[in-house]
N, C-alpha and C positions, 0 to 999 in steps of 0.2 A: 470294112471298117476292122472287123474281129483279125483278119490275117494280118492286117498290119500291126495290131499290137503283138500277136504271136510272133512275127518276124523280128519284131523290138524287143521282145522278151529274149528270143533266142540268141539275137547279137548281145546282149548283156550278160546272158549266163555265160557264151563264150569266151567274151572280154574277161570277167572276172575268173574263169578257169586259167585262160593264159595269164594274168596278173599273179594269180598265185602259185605258178609253175614258176613265173620270175623270180617270185620272194624265195622259193624253195632254194631254187638253184642258186640265187645269192647268199644264203646262210650256208650252204653247203660249200662256198669257195673258202680256200685256206686264207687267213688274214696274216697279217705281216706281225702282227704282236699279239701276245696271249692277252685276254682280259684279267682284269683283277679278280673278279669271281672264279676264272677256271683257275687259277693259281692252288684253291682249295681242293682241288680235285685231281686226283693222280691221274686217273683215266685222260681228263682234258688234256693233260701235258702229253701223255703218251700218243694220243691220236692227233695231237696237233704236229709232231714232230712226223708221224706217219703219212700225213697230209703234205707235208713239205714237199715229198717226193712225186708231185701231181704234174707237174708243168715244166717245160724244156724251152730253151732258145736255140735258134737257127745259128748263130756262132758258133767257130771251132770248138772252142772251151764248153760250150753248153751241150755240144754233142757228147762230150764225156762226162761232165758234169751238171747237176740240174741247178737251175738259177731261182732262187728263192728272194722274195721280198721281206727280208728281216732285217731289224733294228738289232743287230748281234749286242752292242753293248748293253741295250736295256734288257734284252732277253737274259744275260748274261747276272746281269743285276738283280732280276727277278728269282733266278734260281738261287742266287746268293742269299736272298733273304728267306726262300723256301727251306733249304737245309744249312744248319748253322755246323760250322767243322770246328773239331778239336784242334787240328792244326795240319800242316801238309800231309797228303796221301804219300804212302811210302808207295810207288809203282811194282815193288819187288812182293808185297805183300797183299795188295789189293788185288781181288779174285774177279774178273769183268763178267758181268751178266746181262739179261735181258733189261733193257730200261736205261743202260748206262749212256750218256750223250758225249760224243768225242767231238771236238775242233780239228779238222784237219786243214794246215796251211801249207801251201805250195809257194816258194818263191825261186822265181827264175825267169825263164824268157815268157812264160804264160803264167802269171802269178795267177793264184785263186784262193779262196778260203770257204769252207764248207762245213756243215754240221751232218754227223751221222750217228744213227741210233742203233744199237745192239738189238737185233730182232728178239722174238720170244724164243726163236730156235737157238739162241746164241751164235747169230751169224750177223755179219756187217755186210751190209748188200750196197755196191759202189756201182752205180748204174754206168752202162756199156764197158763197165771194167772187170767186174764180176762179184762173187760172193767169197767171204773170209769168214771161217769158221773160229770162233774165239773159246768155243766151249772150254773149261777149265784151264783158261788161260789166265796169267796175272795180268796186269796192266802193262808192265814192261813189256811181256811177251806180246800182247796184242800190238801195242805201238809198233814194235819190230815187225812185225807180220803186215800191218798197214802199208806204212812206210816202205817195206821192201815190194808189195805189188805195185804201188804208186810209183815208185822211183824206177821200175821198170817201163813206165809209161813214158816218163819225163825223164830222159837220161841227163839233161843238164841242169837239172832243178833240185832245191833240197826241200825235202817234206818232213813236216813236223807233226804229231799228233798229241793231242792233250784232251784230258777230262775235264769237262766244264759242268756237268752234273751229275753226282751219282743217281743210281738208281733208287726208285721207292718200291719196298713191297711188303708183303703182312708178314708178322711174326705173331704166334699165340702164346698168350700168358695165363697161366691156372695155377693153381695152390693158394695160399693166403696171401691174397690180394684184395683190394676193395672192388676192382672192376675187372675179373675175368674176361678174356674174350681176345680177338684178334686188333691187331694196330699196327699201323702205318710204320715202315722205320726207313732206314737206309744203311747202307753198307759202312758208312762212315760213324755210325753211332755203336755203342758199347750196350753190353746187356742193362747194365744198370740204368739205363735212361729210358729203356722202355719199362721197366720196372716200376721206375718214378711216374711215368703216365698210367701203369695198371692201379697206381694207388692213389691218384688224385682223386676228390671226392667230385667228380665230374664223370658224366659220362662220353668217354673219348675213343671208346671201340669205334674203328672203321673210322678214325679221324687221322689227317696226315699232320705233321709235326707243323707246319706252317699256320694252324690254328691257334698253337700256343701262344702267350703273350710272351714277350721278350724275359721278364723275370721267372717266367716258368722254364726258360732254356738253359738258365744259368748252368754250368757245371755243379756238382754235387759234392760237396766236402763231406767226412764221416758222419758229422754233426746232422748235416740236413737230411742223409738218407735216413737216419734214425729217427728223426724227427717225423718222417713221412710213414716211414715203415710201422711205428707204432702209434697207430691212430686210434681215436677212440672206437670207433667200430670194432675195429679187431681186440680191442682191450674188454670191450664187453663181452665179446666170445672167448676171451681168456687164451686168445691166439696171438703168437708172435712170429713173425717171419723168419727163417732161418736167412741168416745172411753168410753163412760159410758153407751150406751144403745144396746150394742151388743147382739144378740140372739143365743143361743146355743142348737138346737134342738136334743136329742137323737132320738135314733131309737125307743124306746117305746112312742115316741110322748111327752116327758116332755120337756119343755123350760125351760132354766137358763138364767137367766140375768147376763152378762159380764160386769165388771165395772173394766175397766184396771186402770182409773185415781185412783179409790179408794184402787186397788192392788197395784200401785207402790207406794202411799203414805202411807198405812199402813202394806204392807206385808201379809195380811190377804188373805190366797189361795182360799178361797170360793168364790172370785171375779174372780178367774183366774183358772178354773177347768182342773183336768186332761183330756184329751180326751178320745173318748171310739170309739168303731167299729161303723161305719156307721153316726156318727156325722154331723150335718149340720150346718154351720155358716154363719149369715147374718148380714153385719156391715152397718147400714143404716147411711145417709148423718147427718151430725152435723148441727143442727141448734140451735143458740143463742138467735135469736130474738123470745123474749117472752118465752124462754124455756131456762132461765139460771137462776142461784144462784150467788148472790155476797156477799163476805165476807171481810170486810175492818176494818182498826183501828189495835188494840193491838193483833196480831194473826201472827205465823210465816211465813205463806205463803198465803197473800191478794190475791184476783183475782177473776174473772168470771168464772164458771164453769157451763159446761152442766147439766141442771136437770135430775135427775133420779127419777121414779116414787117411786122408796123406799130409798128417802132421808129422812133423819130427822135431826133435830140437831146434832146429835151424829155422823154423818156420816159427813156432812159439815165440824165439827171440827176436825174429823180425816184426811181429806183431806187438811184443812190449817194449818197441824200440831199442831193445839192446841193455846191456847193463850198465852201468854207471861206473864212474871213475874208480870207486874204492870197493868194488864188487869182487869177491875172491874166484877167479874164475877156475881156480885149481880145485875147489871143493863145493860143488854145487850139489845140494841136496834133492835127489828125485824121491818121493814118496810114492807107492803102488800099491793099488788095492786089488785085492783078490775077491771080487763080488759073490762068489761061491762060497768063500769061507770067511770074508770079512776079515783076513790078515792083511796088515799093512805090511811093505817090503820097503826098507830105505836103503838107495843108492847113492853114493858118492862118485860124481863123476868130473872130469877133468874137461872142459869145454874150450879150452884155449885154441886148440885147434879149429874148431867149430866156428867161433867168433872170428878169428884171425883170418882163415882161409876160405871161409865160407863153405865150409861141407856140410853135409844134409845131416849126418849127425843120426843115432838111434831114433827108431819111430817110436811115437808115443801112443799109449792107450787112453781110453776114455776114463776118466778119475783121476791123471795124474797131476800129482802137485809138485812144483819145482819153486825151492827156495835159493835164494842167492844171498850168501852171508857176506857181510864186510869185512875187508883183510883185518881191520881195526876197529875197535868199537868206535862209534860217533858220537862226537861231544855234543849237546844239544846248543843250538846257537843262542845265547844268553843275550838279553839288552834290556836296558834300563831308558826311560824316556824322561827327558829334561825338559820343563816348559818355563815361559815366563823372563824375568829378568837376570839372563845369562848372554853372554857375547854370541854364542854358537848355540841355541836349544834346538832338542832333536832327539833321535833315537841313536844310543851310544850301546856297543858291546861291552859286556862285561865278561869277569873271570870268576868262576864259580870259586866262593870263598875266600875271595881275594880283593876284589875290587870294593873301595869305599866310599862314603859320599866326597869327601875330600878329594880322591882321585878322580872322581866322577865331574866336579866343579872344575878342577884344573885343566879337565880334557875339554870342557865346554867353554874355557877360554875365561873362566872368573865372571863375577857379579858385575853387572850394570851399576852406575851410580845413583839409579831409580830403584835397586832393590832393597825389599823391606826383608831382612833377615827374620826380624820377631815375628814375621808372619808366614815365612817360608815354612812347608812342611813336606812329609814322604808318606805316600799312601801305596798301602801293599794288599792288593788283592788276593784274597784267602780263597781260592776254588774248593778245597775240601770243605771250609765251614760251610760255605753256600749247599753243596752238596749233601752235607750233612742234615742242613736245615729242612731238607726235602723230606727227609726221612719221619713217618709218622710217630715212632717211638720218641726221636729227638723232639719232636715239636710236645709230646704229650710231658716230656720231662721238664721241659723248659716252661710250661703251663704249670706245673705243680712248682716249680722253683720260684715263681712270679704271683704264684698264689696267696702268698701273706702280704703281699703289698698292697697298700692302699691304692685309688685310682690315679692320684696325682704322682705318686711314686712309680707306679707303674709306666706313666707317659714319661717321666721322667727318663727313666731306663731305658726304654725302646727309644727315646732321642739320642741319648747318649750310644746306646749301641749301634744307632744307625749312623751316626755321624763320624764316631771315633774308632770304630772296632778295625778300620782300615790306617788309621795312622800310626805310624811309627814313632815312638819316643824320643824324639831329636830336638834339640834346642839348638839353632843355628846361631844364634848370638852367642851361645856359650862355647861352642865350638870355634867359631871363623873369628870371633872379637877376643874372648877371653881363653881361646886356645884349650880349651878341656876336651881332651881327647875321648874321654867316655862316651861321648855322643859321636863320635866319628863309626859308625855301623857300616858292617858289610853289606852293601846291595846283594838284592835278588832278583830272579829274573821277572819281569814283568812290572817291578818298582816304578813308579811315577813322583818325580821329584818336581814340586812348584815352589816357583820363587815369586812371588807377586809384585807388583808395582806398589812403592810407599805410597801409603794414603794419608791425606791430611786432614781427613774426616772421623766423625764419631757419629756411629749410627743408634737412634732412639727409636723404639717401637713399642708397643704394647697397649697398655690402658694409659696413653698421654696424649693430650689435644693435637699436637701435631707431630706426626712422626715423621722421620727421614733423617739425611745427612744434616750435620751440622761441622763447621771448621774447627778443627782441633786447636785448644787453647794450652800452650803448656802449662803442667801444674795446676790446672782448672780440677774440681771436683766433680762428682758424679751429678750433685745435684744442681750445679751451674747448668748443664745440657739439660736438664729436667725442665729447669727454667726457662730456657732458651726455646723447649718444644711446647710451653704454654703451661706446663704442670700438670699434676697428676689428673687422670680424667675421675669420674664420680665412681666407676667399679676399679678403679684400683687397688691393688694390694700393697701399697707401699712398702711395709715391711720387708715385703718378700723380693725387692729390686734384685736383680743379678746383673753382674757386669759379664758377657762372654769374651773371653779375650781373643785375639786376632788370631796368634799364631796356633795356640793349643787347644782351642775352642772349648776351654773349661769354664764352667760355672763359677764365678768367684763373688763372695759376699763384697759390696763396695768397701766396706771396712779393712777387706783384706787386700786390697791392692791401688794401685796408682790408674787413672785414666790413659790408655796411650794411642796413638795413632792407629785407627781401623778396628776398634774394641765397638763392642755393641751393647748397649744399654737395653734392659728388658724389664719391662713393669706390668707383671701378669693380673689376671683378673681375679678379681674376689669371687668365690663359688656364690651363685643365688642357689636358693632352694632348690629350684628345680633341677642345678646342673648336681645337685649332691645323690649319687647313685646310692642303691642299697649295700653297696660293699663301703661305701664313704660313713653311712649312718652305721651300719653294723661295726664298723673299726670304731666309730665315736662312742657307741653304745658300751664296746668292749673296753674300751679306754676308763670308760665314767664306772663301769662295774669294778674294773681292777683299783681304780683309785678308792671305790668305796668299799671294797673287799679289804684293802689295806688300812682304810681307817677303820673298820670296824675290827680288824685283826688288834690294831694297836690299843683301841679301847678296852678290847677283851683281855690284852695281856694286863693293860694297867689296872684293870676293875680285880683281877686274878691276883695280882701283886698286892692290891690294897687289903683285898680279904685276907689272904694269907697272913699278911701283917697284924690284922687284926685279932686273928685268932693266937 
């Protein structure tokens, strides 16, 4: 019985080993399609194509070429998703290397199509045909070589070769970046793209491009690059990456200067070259102190730029987007500083030939300042805004010291039938006054000037100053109805003309029962509207009622004016004991003392006179 169990156990063990071997064999068979997960691993892609050469068929064509169980369309689509392209590849500039995948198509009596991969030794192996060495060949050269070899085997057929997937390799990025290290890249990518990856705030070292989201693969414009390159971590270290002195070190030892500022300004791809196998990128710290160029005046993009050893007049002109139309190209000032002596030398340069013929021009030095002067003084663009009841409200240009209110109203098409001339106004914004008010000395002087006023007078002054200091003294009724040209003032830059709509109401507020708007009644007195509003309130100081005129905003005694549409009737509040401040009581006491002193003086004078008369 024991032997029976031993035999059964042995059979089970042997069968399990056999099944395991079958599973292993099944796993090693090449599949017809790459799995989705394998697209995230460059090694899986490469090993997949290496395994494609493992089987043959007995047919004639299969004796020459391997037969693969591959869904070609799906394969190409997968590869396109993995590597985004900037545009068509130039076969005369694309250097073929290990990992490049080519599609070969034969059209003729024996049509066929198959895929070849460049080996790590930079060769293309065509089974039963031979080996083609493509080391240091451009794509156009490699295609001709492949087609030449295959055409010799197929005399009456047409052979074409196409690159369907650029190779993937690693490049190293070091210097002032968030994530220095090795990154997967392809030969259709430029330097700025891998620098972008090195500055993302995620660890993408040893990650390939297919892991990036779509929005992270978008082409970078200049602002986008600067946004990523000036990140918070670098700011904390007070480091900024150089955009103009990036070093690209090739595998053969050649060093190229990468100038991203110039690339984004001009689009010249030689300042942002394609990557190659084994490239090393070094980004130094940006230093503008004594290592910058400044261009100002009549150019489209003024500013201070990091100096590059390859800079010349033409390069800085390109970065600044060139001169404006009114720039004087014959008299461009260049100021050069001698950092040893501090001496500044001025040079006047004619740059017409440089601008027109794209010549390089004289080389520049760190600290150079270039100033483009205008051919003639530029007149500042002056404008005035008109709002409200005119035919064409908007912003209108004016001529300095010449355009008047009447000119502008005519330019705007005149008044509409709803325009209220009595309420029209011109507002002028005085920037110099506003700047002066920020001066502490000005504020102290103003406080001294108002110090002699009581609380109510100070409040009234502040109201008048805030409301009316920007108003220009213009009476539109006098100007346009009565033809009084004294009010036809000359406009200034930034003036705002407001023509309100006619109002058929009078506004009553303050110490009144029902504040609000009331319909205007011609020839009605102010007390008529107060009665409509329910009469004076308990705390009303009726003797100080004022009419605020719609157009001028002047406070007028009711006995000195007629009520007009848009006027405001204000009834102030009588001050309670609690409302009366120290300054109020001090002023009140001072007035009493003054009156008492005056009376005492009169009495003393009278007594003195009577005493003198008695003697």
